[in-house]
GULO-953304 format. One record per residue (C-alpha): chain; x, y, z; residue number from 1. Coordinates in pm, whole numbers, plus 50000, padded with zeros to 5 digits. Layout:
<chaine A east X north Y up Z num NUM> $
...
! end
This chain:
<chaine A east 51816 north 52824 up 50530 num 1> $
<chaine A east 51714 north 52530 up 50749 num 2> $
<chaine A east 51914 north 52207 up 50772 num 3> $
<chaine A east 51678 north 51911 up 50737 num 4> $
<chaine A east 51751 north 51545 up 50792 num 5> $
<chaine A east 51501 north 51319 up 50617 num 6> $
<chaine A east 51496 north 50964 up 50754 num 7> $
<chaine A east 51372 north 50727 up 50485 num 8> $
<chaine A east 51390 north 50757 up 50106 num 9> $
<chaine A east 51034 north 50648 up 50033 num 10> $
<chaine A east 50764 north 50862 up 49876 num 11> $
<chaine A east 50692 north 51078 up 50181 num 12> $
<chaine A east 51056 north 51153 up 50256 num 13> $
<chaine A east 51148 north 51211 up 49892 num 14> $
<chaine A east 50852 north 51445 up 49832 num 15> $
<chaine A east 50937 north 51651 up 50140 num 16> $
<chaine A east 51307 north 51660 up 50047 num 17> $
<chaine A east 51230 north 51772 up 49692 num 18> $
<chaine A east 51002 north 52052 up 49809 num 19> $
<chaine A east 51239 north 52169 up 50082 num 20> $
<chaine A east 51535 north 52173 up 49843 num 21> $
<chaine A east 51335 north 52371 up 49586 num 22> $
<chaine A east 51286 north 52635 up 49852 num 23> $
<chaine A east 51660 north 52667 up 49910 num 24> $
<chaine A east 51695 north 52452 up 50221 num 25> $
<chaine A east 51975 north 52202 up 50278 num 26> $
<chaine A east 51855 north 51843 up 50298 num 27> $
<chaine A east 52029 north 51519 up 50383 num 28> $
<chaine A east 51835 north 51196 up 50320 num 29> $
<chaine A east 51942 north 50879 up 50498 num 30> $
<chaine A east 51801 north 50538 up 50415 num 31> $
<chaine A east 51862 north 50218 up 50611 num 32> $
<chaine A east 51827 north 49997 up 50303 num 33> $
<chaine A east 52067 north 49982 up 50012 num 34> $
<chaine A east 51826 north 50136 up 49764 num 35> $
<chaine A east 51598 north 50434 up 49715 num 36> $
<chaine A east 51217 north 50436 up 49688 num 37> $
<chaine A east 51125 north 50233 up 49995 num 38> $
<chaine A east 50856 north 49974 up 49927 num 39> $
<chaine A east 50780 north 50105 up 49578 num 40> $
<chaine A east 51130 north 50006 up 49465 num 41> $
<chaine A east 51134 north 49840 up 49122 num 42> $
<chaine A east 51424 north 49662 up 48956 num 43> $
<chaine A east 51462 north 49550 up 48596 num 44> $
<chaine A east 51499 north 49174 up 48546 num 45> $
<chaine A east 51501 north 49033 up 48190 num 46> $
<chaine A east 51353 north 49358 up 48063 num 47> $
<chaine A east 51069 north 49338 up 48318 num 48> $
<chaine A east 51016 north 49599 up 48590 num 49> $
<chaine A east 50982 north 49383 up 48903 num 50> $
<chaine A east 50796 north 49532 up 49200 num 51> $
<chaine A east 51031 north 49413 up 49473 num 52> $
<chaine A east 50789 north 49466 up 49763 num 53> $
<chaine A east 50447 north 49380 up 49625 num 54> $
<chaine A east 50221 north 49513 up 49352 num 55> $
<chaine A east 50191 north 49892 up 49335 num 56> $
<chaine A east 49930 north 50054 up 49109 num 57> $
<chaine A east 49915 north 50430 up 49123 num 58> $
<chaine A east 49557 north 50556 up 49135 num 59> $
<chaine A east 49394 north 50879 up 49242 num 60> $
<chaine A east 49100 north 51108 up 49176 num 61> $
<chaine A east 49305 north 51411 up 49279 num 62> $
<chaine A east 49423 north 51584 up 48961 num 63> $
<chaine A east 49675 north 51789 up 49157 num 64> $
<chaine A east 49844 north 51469 up 49282 num 65> $
<chaine A east 49824 north 51306 up 48938 num 66> $
<chaine A east 49987 north 51607 up 48771 num 67> $
<chaine A east 50246 north 51622 up 49047 num 68> $
<chaine A east 50366 north 51262 up 49010 num 69> $
<chaine A east 50366 north 51292 up 48630 num 70> $
<chaine A east 50653 north 51540 up 48665 num 71> $
<chaine A east 50877 north 51246 up 48743 num 72> $
<chaine A east 50758 north 50966 up 48514 num 73> $
<chaine A east 50535 north 50892 up 48218 num 74> $
<chaine A east 50253 north 50656 up 48313 num 75> $
<chaine A east 50095 north 50386 up 48098 num 76> $
<chaine A east 49722 north 50311 up 48090 num 77> $
<chaine A east 49733 north 50002 up 48313 num 78> $
<chaine A east 49396 north 49927 up 48474 num 79> $
<chaine A east 49390 north 49720 up 48789 num 80> $
<chaine A east 49171 north 49415 up 48722 num 81> $
<chaine A east 49279 north 49136 up 48958 num 82> $
<chaine A east 49116 north 48795 up 48954 num 83> $
<chaine A east 49048 north 48560 up 49244 num 84> $
<chaine A east 49137 north 48191 up 49253 num 85> $
<chaine A east 48924 north 48000 up 49503 num 86> $
<chaine A east 49028 north 47633 up 49498 num 87> $
<chaine A east 49070 north 47650 up 49120 num 88> $
<chaine A east 48755 north 47852 up 49053 num 89> $
<chaine A east 48831 north 48188 up 48888 num 90> $
<chaine A east 48629 north 48502 up 48968 num 91> $
<chaine A east 48659 north 48862 up 48858 num 92> $
<chaine A east 48743 north 49136 up 49106 num 93> $
<chaine A east 48608 north 49373 up 49214 num 94> $
<chaine A east 48272 north 49206 up 49270 num 95> $
<chaine A east 48068 north 49284 up 48961 num 96> $
<chaine A east 47822 north 49125 up 48720 num 97> $
<chaine A east 48094 north 48892 up 48586 num 98> $
<chaine A east 48150 north 48767 up 48942 num 99> $
<chaine A east 47779 north 48728 up 49012 num 100> $
<chaine A east 47716 north 48547 up 48684 num 101> $
<chaine A east 47995 north 48296 up 48750 num 102> $
<chaine A east 47879 north 48240 up 49107 num 103> $
<chaine A east 47500 north 48231 up 49071 num 104> $
<chaine A east 47425 north 48225 up 48697 num 105> $
<chaine A east 47242 north 48559 up 48720 num 106> $
<chaine A east 47242 north 48781 up 48412 num 107> $
<chaine A east 47072 north 49106 up 48507 num 108> $
<chaine A east 47158 north 49356 up 48782 num 109> $
<chaine A east 46811 north 49305 up 48927 num 110> $
<chaine A east 46871 north 48931 up 48965 num 111> $
<chaine A east 47212 north 48992 up 49126 num 112> $
<chaine A east 47071 north 49246 up 49370 num 113> $
<chaine A east 46792 north 49009 up 49467 num 114> $
<chaine A east 47046 north 48735 up 49544 num 115> $
<chaine A east 47258 north 48970 up 49754 num 116> $
<chaine A east 46950 north 49097 up 49940 num 117> $
<chaine A east 46836 north 48743 up 50009 num 118> $
<chaine A east 47173 north 48643 up 50155 num 119> $
<chaine A east 47235 north 48953 up 50363 num 120> $
<chaine A east 46892 north 48925 up 50522 num 121> $
<chaine A east 47052 north 48694 up 50782 num 122> $
<chaine A east 47176 north 49012 up 50951 num 123> $
<chaine A east 46812 north 49118 up 51000 num 124> $
<chaine A east 46899 north 49485 up 50957 num 125> $
<chaine A east 47169 north 49479 up 51226 num 126> $
<chaine A east 47437 north 49747 up 51196 num 127> $
<chaine A east 47766 north 49567 up 51110 num 128> $
<chaine A east 48000 north 49556 up 51408 num 129> $
<chaine A east 48292 north 49369 up 51253 num 130> $
<chaine A east 48441 north 49288 up 50914 num 131> $
<chaine A east 48243 north 48966 up 50870 num 132> $
<chaine A east 47911 north 49140 up 50922 num 133> $
<chaine A east 48017 north 49433 up 50704 num 134> $
<chaine A east 48111 north 49199 up 50418 num 135> $
<chaine A east 47785 north 49006 up 50438 num 136> $
<chaine A east 47589 north 49332 up 50444 num 137> $
<chaine A east 47761 north 49436 up 50118 num 138> $
<chaine A east 47775 north 49116 up 49913 num 139> $
<chaine A east 47599 north 48833 up 50096 num 140> $
<chaine A east 47728 north 48506 up 50239 num 141> $
<chaine A east 47853 north 48322 up 49926 num 142> $
<chaine A east 48099 north 48591 up 49818 num 143> $
<chaine A east 48204 north 48647 up 50177 num 144> $
<chaine A east 48284 north 48277 up 50228 num 145> $
<chaine A east 48462 north 48226 up 49894 num 146> $
<chaine A east 48632 north 48555 up 49815 num 147> $
<chaine A east 48672 north 48755 up 50136 num 148> $
<chaine A east 48702 north 48545 up 50452 num 149> $
<chaine A east 49013 north 48334 up 50382 num 150> $
<chaine A east 49204 north 48609 up 50203 num 151> $
<chaine A east 49132 north 48870 up 50469 num 152> $
<chaine A east 49223 north 48645 up 50762 num 153> $
<chaine A east 49554 north 48561 up 50593 num 154> $
<chaine A east 49623 north 48926 up 50517 num 155> $
<chaine A east 49555 north 49061 up 50865 num 156> $
<chaine A east 49635 north 48762 up 51086 num 157> $
<chaine A east 49303 north 48796 up 51269 num 158> $
<chaine A east 48962 north 48634 up 51237 num 159> $
<chaine A east 48720 north 48853 up 51041 num 160> $
<chaine A east 48497 north 48871 up 51348 num 161> $
<chaine A east 48787 north 49042 up 51531 num 162> $
<chaine A east 48856 north 49302 up 51259 num 163> $
<chaine A east 48680 north 49641 up 51242 num 164> $
<chaine A east 48407 north 49689 up 50983 num 165> $
<chaine A east 48565 north 49999 up 50831 num 166> $
<chaine A east 48847 north 49799 up 50667 num 167> $
<chaine A east 48610 north 49701 up 50383 num 168> $
<chaine A east 48343 north 49967 up 50414 num 169> $
<chaine A east 48433 north 50099 up 50068 num 170> $
<chaine A east 48465 north 49756 up 49908 num 171> $
<chaine A east 48387 north 49799 up 49536 num 172> $
<chaine A east 48060 north 49625 up 49449 num 173> $
<chaine A east 47923 north 49692 up 49101 num 174> $
<chaine A east 47605 north 49589 up 48923 num 175> $
<chaine A east 47785 north 49639 up 48590 num 176> $
<chaine A east 48021 north 49422 up 48385 num 177> $
<chaine A east 48323 north 49631 up 48486 num 178> $
<chaine A east 48646 north 49467 up 48607 num 179> $
<chaine A east 48826 north 49796 up 48688 num 180> $
<chaine A east 48905 north 49764 up 49059 num 181> $
<chaine A east 48936 north 50135 up 49129 num 182> $
<chaine A east 48679 north 50409 up 49091 num 183> $
<chaine A east 48950 north 50675 up 49061 num 184> $
<chaine A east 48977 north 50912 up 48766 num 185> $
<chaine A east 49346 north 50835 up 48707 num 186> $
<chaine A east 49552 north 50520 up 48731 num 187> $
<chaine A east 49856 north 50362 up 48572 num 188> $
<chaine A east 50208 north 50228 up 48615 num 189> $
<chaine A east 50517 north 50442 up 48549 num 190> $
<chaine A east 50690 north 50321 up 48233 num 191> $
<chaine A east 51036 north 50220 up 48344 num 192> $
<chaine A east 50930 north 50153 up 48703 num 193> $
<chaine A east 50877 north 50346 up 49026 num 194> $
<chaine A east 51238 north 50386 up 49137 num 195> $
<chaine A east 51297 north 50664 up 48883 num 196> $
<chaine A east 51034 north 50882 up 49055 num 197> $
<chaine A east 51228 north 50898 up 49381 num 198> $
<chaine A east 51562 north 50924 up 49198 num 199> $
<chaine A east 51440 north 51232 up 49013 num 200> $
<chaine A east 51294 north 51387 up 49328 num 201> $
<chaine A east 51632 north 51356 up 49500 num 202> $
<chaine A east 51846 north 51482 up 49210 num 203> $
<chaine A east 51872 north 51835 up 49346 num 204> $
<chaine A east 52190 north 52023 up 49427 num 205> $
<chaine A east 52063 north 52093 up 49781 num 206> $
<chaine A east 52005 north 51722 up 49854 num 207> $
<chaine A east 52261 north 51463 up 49962 num 208> $
<chaine A east 52168 north 51097 up 50001 num 209> $
<chaine A east 52329 north 50825 up 50209 num 210> $
<chaine A east 52216 north 50462 up 50182 num 211> $
<chaine A east 52268 north 50185 up 50439 num 212> $
<chaine A east 52248 north 50437 up 50722 num 213> $
<chaine A east 52066 north 50345 up 51043 num 214> $
<chaine A east 51915 north 50652 up 51210 num 215> $
<chaine A east 51912 north 50482 up 51550 num 216> $
<chaine A east 52288 north 50416 up 51540 num 217> $
<chaine A east 52344 north 50794 up 51577 num 218> $
<chaine A east 52002 north 50919 up 51684 num 219> $
<chaine A east 52114 north 51175 up 51943 num 220> $
<chaine A east 52383 north 51309 up 51712 num 221> $
<chaine A east 52137 north 51352 up 51426 num 222> $
<chaine A east 51885 north 51527 up 51650 num 223> $
<chaine A east 52158 north 51761 up 51774 num 224> $
<chaine A east 52314 north 51843 up 51435 num 225> $
<chaine A east 52000 north 51916 up 51230 num 226> $
<chaine A east 51746 north 52194 up 51273 num 227> $
<chaine A east 51458 north 51962 up 51180 num 228> $
<chaine A east 51425 north 51586 up 51134 num 229> $
<chaine A east 51161 north 51434 up 50907 num 230> $
<chaine A east 51113 north 51080 up 51036 num 231> $
<chaine A east 50924 north 50825 up 50825 num 232> $
<chaine A east 50994 north 50517 up 51035 num 233> $
<chaine A east 50780 north 50369 up 51312 num 234> $
<chaine A east 50675 north 50632 up 51562 num 235> $
<chaine A east 50681 north 50383 up 51851 num 236> $
<chaine A east 51038 north 50279 up 51765 num 237> $
<chaine A east 51142 north 50646 up 51765 num 238> $
<chaine A east 51037 north 50660 up 52132 num 239> $
<chaine A east 51195 north 50321 up 52207 num 240> $
<chaine A east 50847 north 50164 up 52246 num 241> $
<chaine A east 50815 north 50334 up 52584 num 242> $
<chaine A east 50433 north 50333 up 52570 num 243> $
<chaine A east 50414 north 49984 up 52418 num 244> $
<chaine A east 50434 north 49835 up 52070 num 245> $
<chaine A east 50196 north 49933 up 51793 num 246> $
<chaine A east 50084 north 49644 up 51575 num 247> $
<chaine A east 50206 north 49611 up 51216 num 248> $
<chaine A east 50178 north 49349 up 50945 num 249> $
<chaine A east 50485 north 49224 up 50767 num 250> $
<chaine A east 50520 north 49049 up 50432 num 251> $
<chaine A east 50748 north 48787 up 50284 num 252> $
<chaine A east 50811 north 48762 up 49912 num 253> $
<chaine A east 50923 north 48465 up 49702 num 254> $
<chaine A east 51027 north 48579 up 49354 num 255> $
<chaine A east 51136 north 48351 up 49072 num 256> $
<chaine A east 51219 north 48377 up 48704 num 257> $
<chaine A east 51035 north 48126 up 48485 num 258> $
<chaine A east 51132 north 48011 up 48137 num 259> $
<chaine A east 50792 north 48080 up 47987 num 260> $
<chaine A east 50628 north 48380 up 47831 num 261> $
<chaine A east 50305 north 48395 up 48030 num 262> $
<chaine A east 50245 north 48218 up 48361 num 263> $
<chaine A east 49898 north 48323 up 48477 num 264> $
<chaine A east 49760 north 48566 up 48220 num 265> $
<chaine A east 49710 north 48853 up 48465 num 266> $
<chaine A east 49928 north 49083 up 48674 num 267> $
<chaine A east 49760 north 48989 up 49004 num 268> $
<chaine A east 49579 north 48670 up 49104 num 269> $
<chaine A east 49446 north 48657 up 49462 num 270> $
<chaine A east 49425 north 48319 up 49633 num 271> $
<chaine A east 49119 north 48353 up 49852 num 272> $
<chaine A east 49098 north 48009 up 50016 num 273> $
<chaine A east 49232 north 47967 up 50369 num 274> $
<chaine A east 49465 north 47673 up 50292 num 275> $
<chaine A east 49694 north 47842 up 50036 num 276> $
<chaine A east 49959 north 48012 up 50251 num 277> $
<chaine A east 50017 north 48311 up 50021 num 278> $
<chaine A east 49759 north 48578 up 49942 num 279> $
<chaine A east 49849 north 48643 up 49579 num 280> $
<chaine A east 50082 north 48581 up 49288 num 281> $
<chaine A east 50208 north 48881 up 49095 num 282> $
<chaine A east 50328 north 48838 up 48735 num 283> $
<chaine A east 50517 north 49160 up 48679 num 284> $
<chaine A east 50534 north 49177 up 48300 num 285> $
<chaine A east 50157 north 49225 up 48276 num 286> $
<chaine A east 50189 north 49565 up 48445 num 287> $
<chaine A east 50351 north 49678 up 48120 num 288> $
<chaine A east 50140 north 49471 up 47881 num 289> $
<chaine A east 50386 north 49185 up 47831 num 290> $
<chaine A east 50701 north 49395 up 47787 num 291> $
<chaine A east 51022 north 49201 up 47852 num 292> $
<chaine A east 51224 north 48916 up 47713 num 293> $
<chaine A east 51039 north 48648 up 47520 num 294> $
<chaine A east 50999 north 48317 up 47704 num 295> $
<chaine A east 51088 north 48481 up 48036 num 296> $
<chaine A east 50855 north 48593 up 48310 num 297> $
<chaine A east 50898 north 48690 up 48676 num 298> $
<chaine A east 50645 north 48595 up 48942 num 299> $
<chaine A east 50623 north 48681 up 49311 num 300> $
<chaine A east 50427 north 48499 up 49579 num 301> $
<chaine A east 50326 north 48725 up 49865 num 302> $
<chaine A east 50298 north 48583 up 50217 num 303> $
<chaine A east 50156 north 48796 up 50500 num 304> $
<chaine A east 50335 north 48758 up 50832 num 305> $
<chaine A east 50309 north 48869 up 51190 num 306> $
<chaine A east 50547 north 49153 up 51266 num 307> $
<chaine A east 50806 north 49141 up 51542 num 308> $
<chaine A east 51095 north 49373 up 51618 num 309> $
<chaine A east 51362 north 49346 up 51351 num 310> $
<chaine A east 51111 north 49261 up 51077 num 311> $
<chaine A east 51015 north 49505 up 50804 num 312> $
<chaine A east 50677 north 49664 up 50885 num 313> $
<chaine A east 50457 north 49709 up 50577 num 314> $
<chaine A east 50135 north 49849 up 50711 num 315> $
<chaine A east 49966 north 49937 up 51041 num 316> $
<chaine A east 49679 north 49744 up 51196 num 317> $
<chaine A east 49433 north 50028 up 51253 num 318> $
<chaine A east 49198 north 49874 up 51506 num 319> $
<chaine A east 49059 north 50063 up 51805 num 320> $
<chaine A east 49335 north 49960 up 52046 num 321> $
<chaine A east 49622 north 50048 up 51813 num 322> $
<chaine A east 49469 north 50379 up 51712 num 323> $
<chaine A east 49432 north 50472 up 52079 num 324> $
<chaine A east 49797 north 50384 up 52143 num 325> $
<chaine A east 49907 north 50583 up 51839 num 326> $
<chaine A east 49718 north 50884 up 51975 num 327> $
<chaine A east 49926 north 50872 up 52292 num 328> $
<chaine A east 50246 north 50851 up 52086 num 329> $
<chaine A east 50128 north 51149 up 51882 num 330> $
<chaine A east 50078 north 51347 up 52202 num 331> $
<chaine A east 50427 north 51247 up 52312 num 332> $
<chaine A east 50568 north 51362 up 51978 num 333> $
<chaine A east 50390 north 51697 up 52006 num 334> $
<chaine A east 50535 north 51764 up 52351 num 335> $
<chaine A east 50878 north 51596 up 52348 num 336> $
<chaine A east 50993 north 51597 up 51984 num 337> $
<chaine A east 50896 north 51937 up 51853 num 338> $
<chaine A east 51181 north 51951 up 51600 num 339> $
<chaine A east 51074 north 51617 up 51451 num 340> $
<chaine A east 50813 north 51580 up 51176 num 341> $
<chaine A east 50658 north 51231 up 51160 num 342> $
<chaine A east 50533 north 51120 up 50820 num 343> $
<chaine A east 50428 north 50831 up 50600 num 344> $
<chaine A east 50249 north 50505 up 50678 num 345> $
<chaine A east 50469 north 50429 up 50978 num 346> $
<chaine A east 50528 north 50777 up 51115 num 347> $
<chaine A east 50158 north 50871 up 51097 num 348> $
<chaine A east 50032 north 50513 up 51150 num 349> $
<chaine A east 49789 north 50514 up 50859 num 350> $
<chaine A east 49721 north 50273 up 50576 num 351> $
<chaine A east 49803 north 50520 up 50300 num 352> $
<chaine A east 49789 north 50453 up 49927 num 353> $
<chaine A east 50069 north 50610 up 49722 num 354> $
<chaine A east 49865 north 50915 up 49624 num 355> $
<chaine A east 49772 north 50966 up 49989 num 356> $
<chaine A east 50138 north 50951 up 50092 num 357> $
<chaine A east 50224 north 51225 up 49842 num 358> $
<chaine A east 49918 north 51424 up 49950 num 359> $
<chaine A east 50015 north 51395 up 50318 num 360> $
<chaine A east 50371 north 51502 up 50236 num 361> $
<chaine A east 50247 north 51809 up 50047 num 362> $
<chaine A east 50017 north 51901 up 50338 num 363> $
<chaine A east 50323 north 51879 up 50565 num 364> $
<chaine A east 50521 north 52093 up 50321 num 365> $
<chaine A east 50248 north 52359 up 50320 num 366> $
<chaine A east 50236 north 52358 up 50699 num 367> $
<chaine A east 50616 north 52380 up 50726 num 368> $
<chaine A east 50684 north 52644 up 50463 num 369> $
<chaine A east 50360 north 52827 up 50390 num 370> $
<chaine A east 50183 north 52816 up 50724 num 371> $
! end
């Protein structure tokens, strides 16, 4: 039996803890916040499951992952179909024939493709070297200017000409009248919220959980007392930023309860102009098809923010410089922290979706216990 300390009660940590406990190992999970489930934490307000840290839609094409997560919750049939608000003009996302018709008046896929081809010809066949050029190569200049540029620069805190092309290389563009944002085989929202998933993962006799516990307050003691540590925080913080700071983006949320039944008619509305300071408004009851108290709704405005020490990091900025720095931290981890497993978005410095977090945790489990 191995004694594991899991630092962080998000999806990666909870998945590893569940699998280790199943195999007879002793696991303690510590979490610096006062709740389980990390950034997928949901809380019921007026009968509405409120996503406390931004909209989370579970989607995957991996049946193994889909079956795995369905052990812990029953999912509804929610389909992610956000809309964009550009200075009061409403457009469907992802970019599809509804978007092209509203923008250009085109009706057929051939007409839409011709318009896109005409606009992206300004690149003259040049291979895209940044996000701006990549966007124009995919959808032309009009959609780039109205629906991508302002939103993306708010989200990342950089000009689109400074961002790598790969960020939107797989941007959904469809010549069909299909508003489903994802191409994945499976998607939905857990009925009753996400928190239950992590709660059920951690309800094992071999697992103990402590909330409001800061790993760094007793770091050396934890490393001494446990055979292995699974660390899901920032890898650069673990090493006291000795090689420099990695770059992260933070978020700020403003949530309010409104005395009306339906505020915006959709779960997610993106504000794509540069002047509006927030990127989107989430109306939580639409994730569960209007479930909740009548004449009550809960909305959240999401504001991207620069990250500084002490702020909550939400996702890494995977440009060339940061990825190179992460590589040096990874080498440091491999040589100086061999009893520590780094995992999750922050520990592995990757912009994971939820299914990818679970997948990465299961790969780690296989390596730890089967390899």
